[in-house]
C-alpha positions as CSV (number, residue, x, y, z in Angstrom):
1,R,107.3,136.1,92.5
2,K,105.0,139.4,92.7
3,R,103.5,138.1,96.0
4,E,107.2,137.9,97.6
5,A,108.2,141.1,96.1
6,A,105.4,142.7,98.0
7,R,106.1,140.9,101.1
8,C,109.6,142.3,101.2
9,E,108.3,145.7,100.3
10,A,106.3,145.2,103.1
11,A,108.7,144.2,105.5
12,A,110.9,147.3,104.4
13,S,108.1,149.8,105.3
14,L,107.5,148.0,108.5
15,R,111.2,148.7,109.4
16,E,111.3,152.2,108.3
17,E,107.9,153.2,110.2
18,Q,109.4,151.3,113.5
19,R,112.8,153.3,113.2
20,A,110.7,156.4,112.7
21,E,108.5,155.8,115.4
22,L,111.5,155.0,117.7
23,A,113.0,158.3,116.4
24,A,109.6,160.2,117.3
25,I,109.7,158.7,120.8
26,D,113.3,159.7,121.5
27,A,112.2,163.2,120.5
28,A,109.0,163.2,122.7
29,D,107.3,164.0,119.2
30,W,104.1,162.4,120.3
31,E,102.0,163.3,117.3
32,A,104.6,161.6,115.2
33,A,105.1,158.6,117.3
34,L,101.4,158.0,117.1
35,R,101.0,158.2,113.6
36,R,104.0,155.9,112.9
37,S,103.3,153.5,115.4
38,T,99.6,153.2,114.3
39,R,101.1,152.5,110.7
40,A,103.7,150.1,112.0
41,A,100.8,148.2,113.9
42,E,98.4,148.1,110.8
43,I,101.7,147.1,108.5
44,A,102.7,144.3,111.3
45,A,99.2,142.8,111.5
46,S,99.1,142.5,107.6
47,L,102.6,141.1,107.2
48,L,103.1,138.8,110.1
49,P,101.4,135.8,111.6
50,P,98.4,136.5,114.0
51,G,100.6,134.6,117.0
52,A,103.9,136.2,116.2
53,P,105.7,137.9,119.1
54,A,106.6,140.7,117.1
55,L,103.2,141.7,116.2
56,G,102.4,141.7,120.0
57,L,105.2,143.8,120.9
58,Q,104.3,146.2,118.2
59,L,100.6,146.4,119.0
60,L,101.9,146.7,122.9
61,R,103.9,150.0,121.7
62,A,100.8,151.1,119.9
63,G,98.6,150.9,122.6
64,K,101.2,152.6,125.0
65,I,101.7,155.5,122.7
66,H,98.0,156.0,122.1
67,A,97.4,155.9,125.9
68,H,100.1,158.4,126.5
69,C,98.4,160.6,123.8
70,G,94.9,160.3,125.5
71,S,93.4,157.9,122.8
72,L,92.3,155.5,125.3
73,R,89.5,153.7,123.3
74,E,92.4,153.1,120.7
75,S,94.9,152.3,123.3
76,V,92.4,149.6,125.0
77,G,91.9,148.1,121.4
78,Y,95.5,147.8,120.9
79,L,96.5,146.7,124.6
80,R,93.8,144.0,124.3
81,R,95.2,142.5,121.3
82,A,98.9,142.7,122.4
83,T,98.0,140.8,125.8
84,E,96.2,138.2,123.8
85,V,99.1,137.6,121.5
86,L,101.6,137.9,124.0
87,Q,99.8,135.4,126.4
88,A,99.6,133.0,123.8
89,V,103.2,133.1,123.1
90,H,104.7,133.3,126.5
91,G,101.9,132.4,128.9
92,E,99.9,134.2,131.6
93,A,102.9,134.2,134.3
94,A,105.4,136.3,132.0
95,P,106.2,139.6,133.4
96,L,105.8,141.2,129.8
97,V,102.2,139.6,129.8
98,R,101.2,140.7,133.2
99,D,102.7,144.3,132.3
100,A,100.6,144.5,128.9
101,A,97.5,143.0,131.3
102,E,98.0,146.1,133.7
103,M,98.3,148.4,131.1
104,L,95.1,147.1,129.8
105,R,93.3,147.3,133.0
106,G,94.5,151.2,133.7
107,A,93.5,152.1,130.1
108,Q,90.1,150.3,130.6
109,L,89.6,152.0,133.9
110,E,90.6,155.4,132.6
111,L,88.3,155.2,129.8
112,A,85.6,153.9,132.0
113,Y,86.0,156.9,134.5
114,G,86.2,159.5,131.6
115,D,83.0,157.9,130.3
116,N,81.3,158.3,133.5
117,S,82.8,161.8,134.4
118,A,81.2,162.7,130.8
119,A,77.8,161.3,131.8
120,S,77.9,163.5,135.1
């Protein structure tokens, strides 16, 4: 019973974080969106099965927001995980999976370029 109550509480927290995340995105408050997205991804990862489509979508959104905010290393991590989950669910040919893989490649290239520029 306690375990079920904890899962219900976590699900409510996830929904609240997602609502706040979307509101922050709508308001172009990227700092708040980043915080809320990160927290929502953490909750989703602890609450949902590893192959859940909803987890893949939350990780994808976190990766996009991290990229937008310039946190490329974190973005690559989220986008890699999102692509793996979404690919397992939808297959490689699905447009969403192709888009996620393209975002991942872009973030990886940007990160590599930034690392190479810093070394120069």
